[in-house]
TORDOZA-336198 format. One record per residue (C-alpha): residue in one letter; x, y, z. Coordinates in steps of 0.001 Angstrom, whole numbers, padded with zeros to 6 digits, always signed. Layout:
BEGIN
AXYZ
...
END
This chain:
BEGIN
X-015522-013552+012196
X-015459-016630+009967
X-016404-016413+006314
X-018478-018897+004366
X-016255-021249+002403
X-016215-020587-001357
X-016292-024101-002829
X-013436-023443-005260
X-011159-022124-002491
X-011738-024953-000040
X-008804-027366-000007
X-006377-025012-001737
X-002873-024879-000239
X-001673-021281-000419
X+001613-019698+000640
X+001217-015959+001300
X+004369-013862+001789
X+007168-012845+001935
X+006779-009154+002843
X+004370-007640+005365
X+003404-004207+004035
X+001057-002057+006141
X-000786-005188+007262
X-001903-006043+003716
X-000129-009408+003494
X-001357-010777+006803
X-004898-009595+006103
X-004876-011404+002774
X-003668-014565+004501
X-006391-014291+007151
X-009102-013734+004550
X-008047-016687+002403
X-007848-018927+005476
X-011303-017775+006599
X-012488-018618+003093
X-011490-022253+003495
X-007957-022458+002078
X-005051-023990+003966
X-002665-021043+004321
X+000961-020684+005308
X+001862-017072+006113
X+005540-016214+005762
X+006919-012806+006715
X+010660-012671+006017
X+011256-009600+008185
X+009640-008858+011505
X+009438-005679+013565
X+007504-004405+016551
X+004938-002501+014509
X+003728-005467+012447
X+000115-006441+013198
X-000195-009612+015263
X-001349-012600+013208
X-003643-014975+015072
X-003159-018541+013858
X-006195-020753+013284
X-007163-024180+012009
X-006534-023006+008448
X-003656-020575+009014
X-000159-021164+010306
X+002710-018707+010456
X+005855-020231+008957
X+009107-019872+010950
X+007703-016921+012893
X+009951-017294+015960
X+013120-017765+013901
X+012290-014730+011740
X+011873-012678+014908
X+015339-013706+016139
X+016969-012929+012778
X+015251-009542+012578
X+016356-008552+016096
X+019944-009574+015353
X+020019-007552+012139
X+018626-004513+013946
X+021557-004545+016416
X+024186-004117+013706
X+027807-005208+013637
X+028600-008916+013780
X+025035-009630+014902
X+023780-008053+011662
X+025866-010554+009692
X+024625-013466+011810
X+021052-012276+011447
X+021426-011916+007679
X+022789-015471+007356
X+019991-016833+009532
X+017452-014872+007495
X+018813-016359+004259
X+018596-019876+005713
X+014992-019293+006844
X+014019-017871+003454
X+015582-020847+001675
X+013706-023269+003934
X+010463-021403+003265
X+011103-021557-000485
X+011685-025327-000303
X+008535-025786+001782
X+006584-023805-000817
X+007891-026016-003633
X+006861-029154-001764
X+003543-028053-000252
X+001739-025170-001950
X-000398-025313-005071
X-000805-021513-005133
X+001873-018929-004345
X+000818-015370-003462
X+003778-012989-003275
X+003251-009442-001964
X+005665-006535-002358
X+008559-005814-004694
X+009875-009339-005162
X+009457-012987-004306
X+011704-014998-002007
X+014839-014069-003955
X+013649-011615-006585
X+010891-013184-008660
X+011303-013767-012374
X+013146-017073-012701
X+011914-018480-009381
X+008373-017853-010584
X+009137-019693-013808
X+010295-022663-011697
X+007155-022532-009549
X+005038-022656-012690
X+007042-025577-014058
X+006137-027338-010821
X+002455-026733-011614
X+001839-023864-009203
X-000323-020797-009756
X+001863-017755-009025
X+000097-014490-008142
X+002179-011402-007485
X+000584-008452-005690
X+002398-005131-006039
X+001667-002682-003244
X+002511+000958-003899
X+006190+001696-003389
X+007322-001639-004811
X+006160-000862-008339
X+005561+002884-008469
X+008303+004382-010700
X+010940+005746-008368
X+010858+009133-010032
X+007137+009309-009187
X+007719+008283-005573
X+008322+010382-002504
X+011713+008728-002096
X+012880+010730-005132
X+012641+013928-003071
X+016255+013430-001944
X+017271+014448-005488
X+016034+017983-004743
X+018447+019841-002471
X+018695+023552-001683
X+016419+024423-004581
X+018575+022505-007061
X+019341+018945-008129
X+021975+016736-006496
X+023780+015035-009428
X+024863+012014-007349
X+021337+011395-006103
X+019991+011851-009628
X+022416+009220-010951
X+021453+006894-008113
X+017767+007446-008896
X+018320+006590-012567
X+020154+003393-011621
X+017513+002289-009133
X+014734+003051-011589
X+016428+000903-014225
X+016728-002040-011792
X+013154-001564-010635
X+011772-001586-014186
X+013785-004709-015036
X+012591-006539-011915
X+008933-005635-012471
X+009013-006782-016085
X+010625-010063-015084
X+007938-010693-012481
X+005191-009659-014882
X+006564-012006-017533
X+006863-015084-015316
X+003989-014767-012811
X+000650-016355-013677
X-001148-013125-012747
X-000031-009719-011487
X-002281-007543-009307
X-001509-003834-009367
X-002800-000337-008604
X-003732+001153-012009
X-002072+004425-011003
X+001273+002647-010485
X+001482+000270-013441
X+003842+002250-015688
X+006509-000457-015964
X+004251-003384-016835
X+004288-004743-020359
X+001374-007171-019865
X-002179-006504-018633
X-002641-006784-014878
X-005592-007185-012513
X-006850-003962-010936
X-005992-004112-007226
X-009075-002089-006284
X-011399-004669-007827
X-010205-006932-004999
X-009581-004422-002222
X-007838-004835+001121
X-009638-007410+003277
X-010345-006190+006767
X-012139-008023+009579
X-013691-004954+011201
X-014970-006785+014281
X-011565-008354+014950
X-009809-004996+014560
X-012199-003277+016970
X-011620-006058+019506
X-007817-005736+019468
X-006121-004557+022668
X-005281-000861+022858
X-002558+001086+024611
X-004274+003917+026459
X-001653+005493+028735
X+000065+007823+026250
X-002867+009780+024839
X-003331+013323+026188
X-006817+014476+027211
X-009040+016197+024697
X-009091+019993+024517
X-012656+020994+025462
X-014670+022358+022569
X-012117+021232+019970
X-012456+018698+017146
X-009485+016338+017278
X-007849+015409+013970
X-005304+012585+014082
X-002336+012196+011734
X-000117+009128+012147
X+002618+009198+009476
X+005155+006409+009085
X+007333+008768+007022
X+006329+012400+007707
X+008367+013802+004810
X+006567+011548+002320
X+003092+011813+003825
X+003036+015614+003484
X+002959+016048+007265
X+004456+019552+007332
X+001824+020826+004936
X-000935+019023+006851
X+000221+020637+010100
X+000377+024034+008428
X-003158+023634+007055
X-004520+022808+010527
X-002670+025760+012065
X-004090+028089+009403
X-007596+026892+010188
X-007076+027345+013922
X-005974+030953+013319
X-009103+031364+011219
X-011160+030311+014225
X-011972+026719+013261
X-012098+024686+016537
X-009483+022066+015638
X-006700+020378+017554
X-004041+018290+015796
X-002724+015085+017337
X+000296+013844+015347
X+002180+010659+016286
X+004746+008486+014559
X+006667+005333+015386
X+004296+004095+018082
X+002945+000560+018681
X-000136-000510+016734
X-002116-000822+019980
X-001596+002885+020650
X-002586+003820+017093
X-005904+002019+017578
X-006598+003905+020812
X-005670+007229+019199
X-008093+006538+016351
X-010877+005789+018815
X-010226+009091+020613
X-010112+011233+017450
X-013027+012826+015583
X-011475+012215+012160
X-008067+011441+010661
X-005771+012662+007904
X-003993+009777+006216
X-001626+011600+003871
X-001510+014385+001316
X+000018+012771-001780
X-001493+009285-002068
X-002452+007115-005019
X-004744+004881-002977
X-008024+006268-001591
X-008174+003696+001211
X-005055+001986+002517
X-003466+001122+005843
X-004167+003814+008401
X-007188+005236+006540
X-008790+001778+006396
X-008274+001204+010116
X-009750+004603+010947
X-012731+003860+008706
X-013311+000602+010588
X-013885+002771+013667
X-016379+004874+011701
X-014002+007835+011539
X-013857+009973+008401
X-010466+009701+006691
X-008973+012531+004633
X-006796+011239+001790
X-005085+013746-000475
X-003881+012851-003951
X-003622+013916-007577
X-005095+010862-009283
X-008705+010658-008095
X-010131+011957-011377
X-008730+008850-013123
X-010550+006294-010980
X-013885+006400-012853
X-012030+004785-015770
X-011145+001802-013582
X-013960+001442-011043
X-017725+001695-010909
X-019012+004295-008454
X-019997+001665-005877
X-016460+000206-006006
X-014748+003495-005141
X-013938+003800-001420
X-016050+006734-000105
X-013318+008444+001913
X-012911+012216+002099
X-010528+012132-000868
X-009328+015526-002044
X-006793+017249-004275
X-003806+018466-002190
X-004703+022080-002970
X-008162+021512-001451
X-006899+020180+001881
X-007921+023191+003976
X-011427+023230+002509
X-011795+019512+003234
X-010558+019877+006812
X-012761+022912+007418
X-015920+021118+006323
X-015192+018046+008442
X-014392+020196+011472
X-017481+022399+011238
X-020071+019882+010025
X-020394+017050+012537
X-023215+015346+010633
X-021133+015292+007440
X-018172+013952+009406
X-020254+011122+010832
X-021792+010407+007422
X-018396+009986+005733
X-017187+007717+008522
X-020339+005606+008462
X-020333+005241+004657
X-016706+004138+004574
X-017207+001654+007414
X-020185+000199+005547
X-017980-000063+002449
X-015436-002071+004444
X-018116-004349+005871
X-019585-005123+002458
X-017165-004450-000385
X-013879-005195+001395
X-014949-007797+003921
X-013000-011043+004268
X-015918-012880+002683
X-016080-010604-000361
X-012300-010594-000774
X-012030-014400-000584
X-014771-014803-003185
X-013101-012339-005575
X-009597-013683-005023
X-010861-017172-005801
X-011552-015943-009336
X-007936-014831-009687
X-006680-018188-008406
X-008902-020190-010755
X-008324-017940-013779
X-011938-016779-013927
X-011064-013070-014029
X-013827-010757-015363
X-012858-008670-018366
X-013349-005343-016563
X-010819-006315-013880
X-007946-006179-016361
X-005898-003023-016960
X-003752-002642-020054
X-000440-000777-019711
X-001679+001695-022331
X-004470+002668-019901
X-001982+003873-017258
X-001916+007676-017348
X-001107+008932-013836
X+001759+011449-013976
X+001912+013157-010564
X+002941+010152-008517
X+002812+009866-004738
X+004720+011199-001750
X+005652+014695-002941
X+004013+017674-004550
X+003589+018008-008303
X+006278+020701-008678
X+008910+018442-007116
X+007863+015548-009361
X+008184+017820-012398
X+011690+018862-011362
X+012800+015242-010905
X+011414+014107-014278
X+012866+017084-016123
X+016294+016502-014574
X+016272+012789-015445
X+015353+013454-019068
X+017853+016291-019419
X+020780+014246-018119
X+019965+010686-019213
X+017372+011084-021968
X+013776+009880-022175
X+014972+006245-021992
X+015642+006833-018279
X+011865+006873-017734
X+011512+003257-018990
X+008024+003732-020438
X+008714+003359-024169
X+006344+000354-024246
X+003387+002685-023531
X+002643+004767-026639
X+003049+008465-025926
X+003859+008085-022202
X+007394+009488-022464
X+006040+012539-024275
X+003258+012971-021688
X+005725+012844-018791
X+008079+015284-020528
X+005213+017692-021267
X+004039+017449-017663
X+007558+018177-016384
X+007761+021262-018592
X+004389+022516-017382
X+002656+022148-020732
X-001137+021571-020688
X-002492+018076-021326
END
């Protein structure tokens, strides 16, 4: 579905890349192209589960075939990994040169630019380019507030080697984010993840994730691997990319508890399958569970399920903070819940079909209006031109989320307490936010807010 052309976006030459993350990067490229910009989409690493990007008059994928070859070589390991890495570096360098010569706007998504950010962004700006960096979740979320920190906790204790590694990676992450923040024209960020920023950033949820619902529903589906429905049961689908981070064990346990209680549920859980199969599984389910410890109420899998009109359960600790950053009509109307309320949320959706359909319909309508390609292109134009409304900006001092994403609050507390005990409060890298170190320490010790 083509979008009307916002006059200020028409004629812009935009490079979007270099990391495809849960389909966000390609969807941004598609939306900006539909809005009238000339777009080059560059994904530096390819794999089988990436969404297919349909080129158009305004959108061309840069070095797509070569990236595919390099990615396959690297995946095979050994000498082919080295060859693939060298080819990947050559492709990335060529893409960087093409960006310098062609683009007037550079949109970088993920944890870094072509080679890291920082100084390369300063060069882009010296060349007269508008540089917009979009952080997506894991890239900027402090590592000690991320599910990847769970490897520090072993056998009920703390692994000192993993703790040291976590401290080192956190230090590098904070340094990289501050360099990008300092040299980019604008940074776009989730307000629950912006702990390391020293400058104000644009609230990611004011822009949203563009999704062409009609195009998604028309995509081919893989139908030969889905088991038949259990008669009389409500099917709930869970499709985790990383089960240990998505809270999958606890989600499965909650469903099993409800089944023993007599709630007519059946759980379908899949991982590592092609996107075409995921779409078919969504269509066959009654509702979905995205994850248990999220800091985004509508991302990736939940957004795709909502496009099908399916209610999406999203667990997380930070929902009470969103009214400070979004108006009620801007908040995605998913079945967002606190992790401790998961069973209650699942029970209601399973037993109340009208409520289930209502949640799915409301969220699909939200995608069609608030997060459509048209709406996204119009809002992103304001970021490109520098016409950013005052209420889109978030100051670092406004960031107050403590519980993170990807593991339960008790595990987060243990990680923070161990970091501070061994390396001091400086290991948290939040001294630029008044009182944040003390808040994190108090949270880790179980003290009330």
